[in-house]
N, C-alpha and C positions, 0 to 999 in steps of 0.2 A: 266357548274357549277353544282356541285352535289346538289341533292334535299336536302333542309334543314331538312325536317322532317325525312328522312331516316338516316341522320347523327346524329341527336341529341336526338330523342326519344320523348316520350310523355311528360315527365317532362319539357324538354326544350321548346317544342312547346307551352305549357301553359304559360311558362315564357315569351316567345316572344309575344304571343297574348296579355298578360297583358301589356307588355311594349308598344305595338303599339296601345293599346286602347285609344280612344279619351278622356276617363275619367281618364287616368293614372295620368296626372299632377294635375287634380282637386282633385283626391283622395290623392295625395301626400300632397297637401296643407292642406287638412283636417286632415290627419294623423300627419303631422308636427305640426299643431295647437294643436292636442290632446296630443302629446308628450310635447309641450311647457306648456300646462295646468298642466299635471301631474308632469313633471320635475321641472317646475317653482314652483309648490306647495311644492314639497319635499325640494327644495333649500330654499324657503321662511321659511319653518319650521326650517330648518337647521340654517339659519341666526338668527332667533329668539332664537333658543336654544343656539347658541354661544354667542349672546349678553347677554342673561340671565346668562350664566356661567361666563362670564367675569365680569359682575357687582357683582355677588356673590363672585367671587374670590377677587376682590379689596375691597369689604366690609369686608371679613374675614381677609385678610392679613393686612388691615388698622387697624382693631381692635386688631389684635395679635401683632403688632409691639411694641417692647419694653417689652413684657411679655414672659419670657423664657418658661413658661409652655405651653402657647398657641402656641409659635413657634415650640416647640417639638411636640405638637399635630398636627400641620399642616404638619410637616415632616412625621409623621406617616400616615396622610391622603394621602400624596403624594405616599408613599410606596404602600398603598392599591390601589390607582388609577393606578399605574404602573403595579401591578399584574393583574388587571382587563383588562387593555389595551393589555398586552401580551397575555392573554387568548383569547381575541377577535381576535387578529392577528393570533393566532394558529388556531382558529376556521375557519377563512376565510383569508388565506394568500394574496389573491388578493387585500386586502385593504392597504397593506403596501405602504409607500411613498405617493406622492401627488395624484396619481390615473390617471393622464393624460397619462403617458406611457401605462398604462393598457388599457385605452380607445383606444389609437393608435393601440395597438396589437389586440384589439377586432375588430376594423374596418378592419384591415389587414387580419383577419381570423386566427390569431395566438393564440388567447385566446378565451375561451368560459366561461365567468364568470357567476356564478349563481346570477342573478340579485337581488333576494330577500335577499340572505345572504349578498351580498355586500352593499346594501342599509342599511340594519339593522346595520351591523357592522361598516360601515364608519360613519354613523350618530352618533352612540354612542361613537366611538373612537374620533371623532372630538370634540364633546362636552366635553369629559373627558380631552383631551389634553388642550383645552382652559381653563377649570377649574383649571388645574394644572399650567397654565401660560407659556407653551412652546411657543417659537417664531415660530408659524406655521400659515399659511394663510388659508382662506376658499375657494379660487378660484379653486385649484386643486381638492379637495374633491367635490366641487360643480359640476365640470365638470364630475367627475366619477358618482356622484349621478344622474345627468341629463342623462348621457349616459346609465346608467342602467335602468332609467325610460323609455328611448326610446326602450331598449331591452324588457322591460316588455310589452309595447304596441305592439311590433312586435309579441311577443309570444301569446298575447291575440287575436290578429287579424290573427294568423297563417300565417305570412308572411315567404317567403323563405329567405335563408341566405343573399342573395345579397341585398334585400330590408331591411333586418334587420340591416345591416351595415349602410345603409343610415339613418335609424331611430335612431340608436345609435349616429350618427353624429349630428342629429337634437337635441337629448337630451344633447349632449355636448355643443352645442350652447346655448340651453336654460339655462344650468347650469352657463355658463360664463356670460350670459346676466343678470340673476337674481343675481349673486354674485356681479358684478360690477355696476349694474344698467345701463348697456351700451349695447343695443341690436345690434348695428352695430358691436361693438367689438366682441360680441358673434358670429355673422355670420362670420366675417373675421377670427377669431381665429379657428373656426371649419373647415373652408375651407383651410386656409393657413397652419395651423399647424397639423390638424388631418386628414382630408380626402385628402388634396393635389390634388384636382381635381375640375375644374370649369365646371359644366354642368347645363343646365336650370332646370331639375327636382331637382337636389341637392340644388341649390341656392334658388329656390322657397320654397321648404319644410323647409329648414334651416331658411329662413327669417320668415316664418310663426311661427315656433317654438320659435325663439328668441323674436319676438315681443309679442307673447302671454305671454311668461314667464315674460318679462319686465312689461307688463301691470298688470299682477297678483301681482308681488312683489311691484309695485307702489301703488296698492290699499291697501296693508297691511302695508308697511314700508314708504310710501310717495315717492315723485318724486325727492327728493334731491339726487344727485349722491354721491357715496361713498367718493370721494375726490372732494370737490368743490373749484375750483381755478378760481378766478375772476381777469382778467387783468385790471390794472389801465390804461395802455396805451400800444400801440403796439410798439415793439422794433424798433428803427430807423434803416434803412438799412445801415447807416454809421457805425453802431456798430456790423455788422454781422461778423466781424473778430472774435469776442468773441463766436459767434454761431458755427463757424467752429472749434475753439479750443475746445469747449465743446463737439462737435461731435467726435472729435479725442480722447478726454479724455474718453468719455463714451464707445467708442469701446475698448479701452485698459482696462478699468475697467470691462466691460462686460466679456471680455476674462479672466481676473483675477478672477472675480466672479465665473465663471464656473470651472476654473482650481482648485481653492481652494475647491469648493464643491466636485469635483470629487476626489481630493486627500484625503479629509476627509473621503469620503465613502470608498475609497480603504484602508485607514488606519483601519477603523472599520472592514473591511472584513478580515483583517489579524488576528483578534482576534480569538482564538480557545477555545475549551472547554466551561466552564461555563461563561467565560468572554463574549463570543459571544452571549450567551443567555440573558445576562443582559446589553447589550450595551445601551438599552433605559434608563438605570439608569443615564447615563451621562447628557443628556439634562434635565432630571427630577431634578437631584441634582442642576444643574446650575439655573434652573427656581426657585427652592426653595430659593437659595441665592438672585437672582434678585428680588424676591417678596418683600424683605425687604431692600435691598441695592440699587437696580436700577429698581424700578417698571415700569418705562416708557418702558423698554425693553421687558416686558412680552407680550404674545399673538401676534396677527398679526401685530400690529403697530398703532392702532387707536390713542393711546395716543401721539405718535410722530406726527401723522398727525394733531392733534389738535394744537400742538406747531408750526408746519409748517404753519398753517393758520395765525400765527402772527410771522413771522420769525425774525422780528426786535428785538424781546425779547430774542432771542438766540444769544449767542456769537459763534465765530468760534470754540473755544475749545469745547464748549458743543456739537456743531454739529458733530465735528470729533469724540467725545466720543460716541455719539448716533450711528453714522455710524459704528464705529468699534465694539461696543457692539452688535448691531443688527446683523451684519454679523456673529460674533462669535456664538451667540446663535442660529441663523438660520442654520448655517453650521453644528454645532454639532447635532442639531435635525434632519436635513436632512440626514446626514451621518448614523444615527442610524436606518434609515428606518421608523421613526415615521410616523404614518398615518395622515399626515397633509400636507398642501401645502406650497410652498415657493414663489408663485407668488406675493401675496400682500406684504410680507416683501421685495421682490425685488423692487416693486413699491415705497415703503416707502424709501428704500435706494437710489433709483433713485432721489426721491424728495430731500433727504438730500444732495446728490451730486450736484444737481442743485442749491440748496440754498448756499452751500459752494462756489461754483464757482461764483454765483452771487455776494456774499459779497466780494469775492476776486477781481472780475472785478470792483466792485464799488470802492474799495480802490485803485486799480491800475490805473484806467482810469477816475475816477470821475463820472462814470455812476450812475444815480440816483437809490436809493434803491426801487423806485416805480416799477422797473422792476423785482424785486425778484420773484413774482408769475410766470412770464414768464420763468425764469431760472429753477424754480421748475418743471414746466411742461416739459421743454426741457430735464431736467435730467431724468424724468420718462420715456419719449419716448426713450432717448438715451440708458439707461441701459437695458430697455426691448428689444430694437432692437439688442443691442450688445450681450446680453445673449441668448435670445430666437431665434434670427435671423428671426423675423417676422416684418419687418419694416412697412408694410402696416397696420397691426394691431396696431402697436405702434402709428402711426399717428392718426388713427381713435379713439383710446383710449383717447388720449389727447384732441381731438376734443370733445368727449362726456363728459370728465371730466370738461372741461372749458366752453362748450357750445358756443364756439366762433371759427370762422375761421380766426381770425386775425393772429394767430400764425402758420397758415398752412405752409407758406414758411419756416420759421425757424425750425419748428418741422420736416418737411420733410428733410431739410438739415442735421439736427442732426441725424435722424434715418438712412439715407443712409450712412453717414460717419461712424457712429458707426457699422453698418452692414459690411461695407467694411473693416474697420480696424480689427474687430474681426475675419473676415474670413482670412485676410492676416496673422494674428498671428497663424493660424492653430490650434485653440482650438475648439473642437466640440461644436455645438449648444446644448443648455441645454437639451431639451426634446428628441432630436434624440439620444444623448449619453445615456440618461436613458432608452430609448426604446431598444437600442442595448444591453445595460447591462441586461435589463429584459429578453430579449430573448436569451442572451448568444451567440450572433453572431455579426459579423461586418456588417455595413450597406449594403455592397454589397453581402452578403451571399445569395446564391440561396434559402436557406431554408426559407427566408422571404416570399416566395410565399404562396398562399392560399392552403387549403387542396385539394388533388387530387380528381378528379372525379366530382367536382361541376362545373356547367356551369354558367358563368357570362356574362353579357352584358355590352359593353363599346361603347361609342360614340366617334369617331375621326373625326375631320374636316380637309378637304383638304385645305392646305394653298396655297395662290396665288404664282405661280411659283415653287411649290413643285414638287418632282419627280412623285407624283401620278397624278398631273393635266394632263389631256389629255389622260391618259392611259385607255385601255379597262380593264374591271374587270378580264378577262382571262389572261391579260398580267402582272398583278401584282404578284410578288413573295410572296404571303401570307404566313406567318409562319404556320408551321404544326398545325393542330387542330383548325384553325381559319376559320370562314365562315362569309361572309357579308350577313346580313339579309335584310336590306332596305337602301335606300338612301333618306335623307331629302334634297330636292332641292327646295329652295324658298318656304318653307312651305308645299310642296307636297311630299307624300310618294311614292317612286318608288321601285318596286321589281325588282332588277337587274338580268340580265343574263350575260353571258360571253362577249357579244358584247357591253354592256353598257359602255359608256365613262364617266370617272370621271371629274367633273368640279371643279374649285376653289369654296370654301365655301360649298361644299357638306358635309352633315353630314352623316357619315357612321356608321350604327349600326352593330357592330361586336359581334359574339358569340364565346366564347372560353372556354377551360378548365382552371379553376382557377390555376391548377398546373403550367401552362405556362403563366399566366397573365402578370407578370412583363416583361418577355422576349418578349412577343407579343407586349405589349404596347411600349416597347423601339424601336423595329424594325419598327412598323407601324408609331410611332411618328416621327422617322427619315425620313421616306418616305413622310410623310404628312407635314413636317415642311416648313413653308413659307420661300421663298428665295427672297432677294431683290437685 
């Protein structure tokens, strides 16, 4: 086995020593908590700003309704806001869209966003879009604001690029946690959707960040969740046929949701000349009309959520109208690359789907309407899972919104079915499609690898019955540019040599060039995969 120090150089040696330090995980907890404090603080201020902007919007439009001069003045104000938002987007292009694909690209090493400009621009843009009444959510921007807060901490502490990516992930978790008031959702979203890797240092630091952010926002905004759903009773198992049908429907609707969004974005992209420069005018104009004709459709959807808290006051026709209107407004805003999120509007639409299905099931089968909150929660989980393809996050989100495990079985069934159906329909998952579009590549393009020359550390576990189990280190066909640094065996660090045999559950710390990271992890992953 070649000597590690001679292969990797001084910079890599210091990185390895830091990774192997007994204080490494303790430091990560502290750094994750610091990211949660800063990221949670930024997102808390962001939420306060959005709430104030929406209150002011409804006060102004309510007073202007019926007065032609005031309506004209509001139209002029919208034009001014549009010009300001366009200027901010030109000043910092990385703020366009929700911000989650940009955080994905940052963690992958494909973007290097200026954190201070992104935080300033995204904060102002989100507030202005809410004041204008566009149907955009706060979750995507909150994830980007949190991610950039993590990057700020990394730069202040002078961390290497590999650890910086981890702190950006911590910030993303803090942003999601503070936005939804759901710390476990923040943890799982960051791991399942952004980092896509389960390691002890990552999970510990992300949990610290998410919990601290949630604690901070709870002190300022209270402990009440964003959507509070209380179950009157648990759905009887005899009626689980309706749960299966809802899961299938949510998978279909999740795929249609994505396809419509992507088609609208492609349609906008066909615009040329001056039309392309002013595509933001479309959602602004629609928001101006809705402010006086359909005010419930404005902003993220809090007004619709309030109505869903008393679903028996809504007719099926009203629910269908709200669902169609919300989807239209959100899609047109999304396609224009407006700097706002679509996750909360998606949650609201999921709630409407569940309520519609619940009322339909009640009329068709005689099921009591006391179960409507159950179906609302199931609709949220189903559409989230079908569109985002993060079923575990969907289940945990509903658990945190309801504060009850009573619906765990039904929510899990709906999430799995929606995930499977949407995949079978061969429609891209929401954020992966946006990431590929952002980078201008297909998901399997080799250019998705990190920047060449940088050394990264990855941990791989030897699966029981895998090809690696029982092999000597010298017998393993390691990919080029890869070295094994240590073996974690039953909590003990072993420095291997060529004769060291690999055992099941060994944790192999590998060092590699980031240029070949994806290829190396694929090959080593196949060799270490558990076989039954």
